[in-house]
N, C-alpha and C positions, 0 to 999 in steps of 0.2 A: 755754568755760564752758557749763554746762547751763542752759537756759531752762525755767522751770516754768510750766505752763499748767494751771490747775484748771478742772474743770467746775463748774457752779453748785452742785452738792452738796458740793464740796470747798473752796469759798472760805474757809470758817471755818478750815480746816487751814493755809492758807498765811499766815495772820496770824502764825503762829509761825515763819515763814521769811523774815523781813524782810531778812536779810543776803544773800539770793539774788535773782537776776533773776526776777521774777514778772510774767507778762503775763496780765491778765484778758481773756477773750473779750468782745467788744463785744455790746451788746444791739441790738434793732431800733429803728426810728424812734420807737416808742412807749415805749422804755426798758425793754423786757421781753425775756425769753428765749423767748417763745412768741407765736404769733399768736392772734387770737380763736377760730380753729377748733381750737386745741389743738396745732397743729404747732409743732415746735421751730425756733428760729432761733439760730445762733451764727456768729461771725466772729472770726478771729484777726487783729488789726490789724498791718499792716506785716510780713506773714509772710515776705516775701523778705529782709527785713533781720535776721531773727532768726538766732541761732546754729543750726548744723546739728544740734545735740544737744538734743532736747526730752524733757522728762519731763512727761507728762500725769497729773495726780492726780485720781482719781475715787472717789467713794463710791457704792456700789450702792443706797443708801437715802438719803432716804425715798421716792424715785420711781424704782424699778428700771427700768421700761420706757422712760419718757421719758429717763432718764439714759443708757441704752444708745444711744438715737438720738443724743443730744447728743455722746456719746463717739465714735460712729462718724463723725459730721460732722467733729469735730476731727481724727480720724485721716485722713480723706479730704483735708481742707484741708492737712494737714502731710505729704502723700504723699511729697514729695521729701526730707523730713527724716529724721534718724536718731532713731527714736522708741522710748521705753519708757513703760510705764504703771505707776503705783503705785496699786493698789486698796487704799484704807483698809478698805473692806468689799467683798468680791467678790460681785456679784449672782448669784442662782441657785446659790449654792455648796452648798445642801442638796440640789439635784438633781444629785448628783455620782456617781450610779451608776444602773444599771437594776435596780430592785428587783423589778419584775414585768413580764410581757409588756405591750407597748403603751406603754412609757415610753421616755424618752431620757435619756442623760447630758448634760444641757444645759450644765453647768459645763464639761465637756471640749469641747463644741462651741464655746462662746464662746472658750476659750483657743486652740483650733485656728484659729478665724476670725481672731483678733487677730494670731497669729503667721504663719500661712500666707497669708492674704488681704491683711492690712494691713501685713505686714512688720515687726511690732513685734519689736524685738530682745530685750527682756527684760520680764518681768512680775513685779512685786513685790506681795506680799500681806501682810496682817497677820492672823494667826490664821485663815487660810482654813479653812472647814469641811471642805473636801476634803483638807486636808493629812494625810498619813499613808497615803493610798491609793496604789496602784501607778501609775496613769496619769499623775499630774502629773510623774513622773520623766522622761517623754518630751519635756517642754517646758522652755523656759528660764524657769522660775519660781523665785523666791527668796522664801521665806516668813519673815517676822519675827514674833516672839512679843511681845505686849504684857504677858505675865504678869510679867516682872521689873519693869516700870514699876508695875503694879498692886500687886505685893507691896511695893515700896519705899514707896508712898504709905500702904498699910495699916499697915506696920510702924512708920512714923513716928508713927502715932496709937496703935497698940495694942501695940507691942513684939513679944513672942513669940507667934506664931500657928501653929496646926496647920492645914495645908492639905489639902484633899481635893477630889475631883471628883464630880459627880452621876450620871455614867453612863459606859458603856464608850467611847463616842465621845470624850468629854473625856479619858479616860485614855489613849486612843490618841494624841491630839494633844499632851498635856502630859507623859505619863509619870508622873503623880501618881495615887496610889491613890484609890479611892473606892467609891461604892455602885454597884449594878447595878439596872436596872429591867426588869421582865418585864410585858409588856402582856397582861392577862387578857381584856379585851374592849375595845370602842371607848371606854369611859369609865373603866375601872379599870386602874391600874398598880400592881404590887407592887414595893416597894423591898427589896432584899436586900443583905447585906454580910457580910464575915467578922466573926467574933466579936472578932478582934484590932482591927479598925477601931473598933468600938463602944467598946472599952476605951480606945483612944487619945484619943478626943474628950471623954471624961468630965472635967469641970472645966476645960476649955480654951476659949480663944478660937479658934473654928474659922472659917477662911476657905474658902468654897466657890467654886471657880474653874470658870468655863465660858466658852465662846467667845461665846455670844450669848443674848439674852433675846428670845423671841417672846411666847408667852402667859404665861410665868413658871411654868407647871405643874411642870416638872422641878425648878426651883430651889425652889419651894414645898415639894415633897415632900422635898427634901434638907434643908431647914430643919427640917421636922418630925422627920426621922430624927435630926438632930444634937441638937435639944432633948430628944427622947425618950430620948437616951442620955447626958444630963447635961452638954451643952455649956454653958459659962458665958455666952458670947455667940456669935452666928453672924453673920458678915459676908459679903457677896457681892462677888466680884471678877469683873467681866464686861468683855469686850472690846467687843462690839457690842450696842448697844441698838436692836434692830430694831423692836419695836412699843411705842408709848407706854403702852398698857394693861398690857403685861407688865412694863415698867419700874416703873410705879406699883404693881403688885401686889407686886413684890419689895421695893421701897423701903418699903412699909408693913409688910411682914412681917419683914424682916431688921433687925438692930440697926444696920446701916450698909451703904451701897452705894458701891463704887468702880467707876466706869464711864468708859471712854475716850471720846474724841470722834471715833472713826472715822466715826460717824454724828452729824450735828448735832442733839444732844438737849440740852435745858436742864439735865438731871441730870448731864451729863458733867462729871467733875472730874479727869480724868487726860489730859494732852495727849500725843499720839503723834507730834508733829512731829519729835521727836528721832530717831525711827526713820527718817524720810525724810532727815534730815541725814546719817545714816550712809552712805547710798549717794551722796549729793551730795559727800561728802568722800573717797570712795574714790579 
């Protein structure tokens, strides 16, 4: 039987996995996961008595750097075990390519480190920002989409919905048509679309689907496009709520927000623990 071990950023997820064996890492003598100097502490109790098959669940937010240190500690402690990682949100996933000289594809570096150095047999992700690029095919990565869960919740409330995406990246990841954005300068982005798309959203409840919210700028422009072309209502369907300020911006502007709990945010209203159950029941 697989034993589940969550990092501190994923403990909210395992509350939906009560039918499985879940081991919470122990805190230090002060009852904390960190020392006064900011360094991380973690311990897996009775590691020798656990099953050889471990699934470590981790969310790369809200503390991406400390979270990676905690994750690496758990991987080192479980060195002799058969390990997989389920990233509800993969950290540094937007640094998934070398866009200009002097940069690094750090998302790939992390994947390579986990598989080659720590011997992780499988990496699971949910709507990873890098999904659809060529390089992930070289690694044992399985990506799950939260879009069906988001759609199910939205349709329970609104019935028939026309879905679209706000940029080319979202179209690549989901296969759903949408708008395109062209950056004119550091502050100005132009939104374009086919005439056919503008006609389709007129008078409809429109669901704008994207993998994440940071500043909320892309989603804000998508809302303006939809309302400007006659949408009756515009709702947001988002997998990862990265920044609280962006979530707040979208929540205020849109008629409704459906957000998963891949990152522990109070606005989350769609649970992704069922995606983890899929691999536990394989």
